[in-house]
C-alpha positions in Angstrom: 15.2 16.7 38.5 16.2 18.0 35.0 13.5 19.5 32.7 12.9 17.6 29.5 13.6 19.7 26.2 10.5 20.2 24.1 10.6 21.2 20.7 8.6 21.1 17.4 10.2 21.3 14.1 8.4 21.5 10.7 10.2 21.3 7.6 8.3 22.0 4.4 5.0 21.2 5.9 6.0 17.3 5.2 8.5 16.7 7.9 7.8 17.1 11.4 10.4 16.4 14.5 9.2 16.4 18.0 10.8 16.2 21.3 9.9 16.0 24.7 6.9 13.6 23.9 5.5 11.9 27.1 2.9 9.9 25.6 1.0 9.0 22.4 -2.8 9.4 23.2 -3.8 8.7 19.6 -2.3 8.2 15.9 -4.1 8.1 12.7 -3.5 8.8 9.1 -5.2 12.2 9.4 -4.7 13.2 13.3 -2.5 12.6 16.1 -2.6 13.6 19.8 0.5 13.5 22.2 1.2 14.4 25.6 4.2 16.7 25.7 6.5 18.4 28.4 4.4 21.3 27.3 1.0 19.9 27.4 -1.2 18.2 25.0 -0.4 18.8 21.4 -2.9 18.0 18.8 -1.8 17.3 14.9 -4.0 17.3 11.7 -3.1 16.4 8.5 -2.9 13.9 5.5 -1.0 10.7 4.9 0.5 11.0 8.5 2.9 8.2 9.3 5.8 7.6 11.8 9.2 7.8 10.5 11.0 7.3 14.0 9.8 6.7 17.5 12.1 6.5 20.6 9.8 6.9 23.8 12.9 6.6 25.9 14.4 10.0 24.7 11.0 11.3 23.9 11.5 11.8 20.1 9.1 11.3 17.2 9.9 12.1 13.5 6.6 12.0 11.3 5.9 12.5 7.6 3.1 13.6 5.6 1.0 16.8 4.9 0.7 18.7 7.9 -2.3 21.3 8.2 -2.5 22.4 11.8 -0.4 21.8 15.2 -2.3 22.8 18.0 -1.6 23.2 21.9 -5.0 23.7 23.7 -4.9 25.6 26.5 -4.4 23.5 29.7 -7.4 24.9 31.6 -9.8 24.1 29.0 -9.5 20.5 29.9 -10.0 21.1 33.4 -13.9 20.8 34.4 -15.3 24.3 35.8 -16.7 24.4 39.2 -20.4 25.5 40.0 -19.1 28.9 40.9 -16.8 29.2 38.0 -19.7 28.5 35.5 -22.0 30.8 37.4 -19.6 33.8 37.5 -17.7 33.0 34.5 
């Protein structure tokens, strides 16, 4: 199975091109969250809007004023076990 290409290209803090998008989890004018081939991606900004969307190829282009792009650690989303909490 071929691994999907996953890239993030930010131009002048106002245009964002993404590849490797698997799912749009949420999308608002000030924040968006995507599932990507590299894990979850959280975006914050102002006046964010979608210029182009192609979920068949996993490509998205956004415009707006981008403040942050964040890939949270995947293990942060996993609940910790009793022993993990106790010893952690």
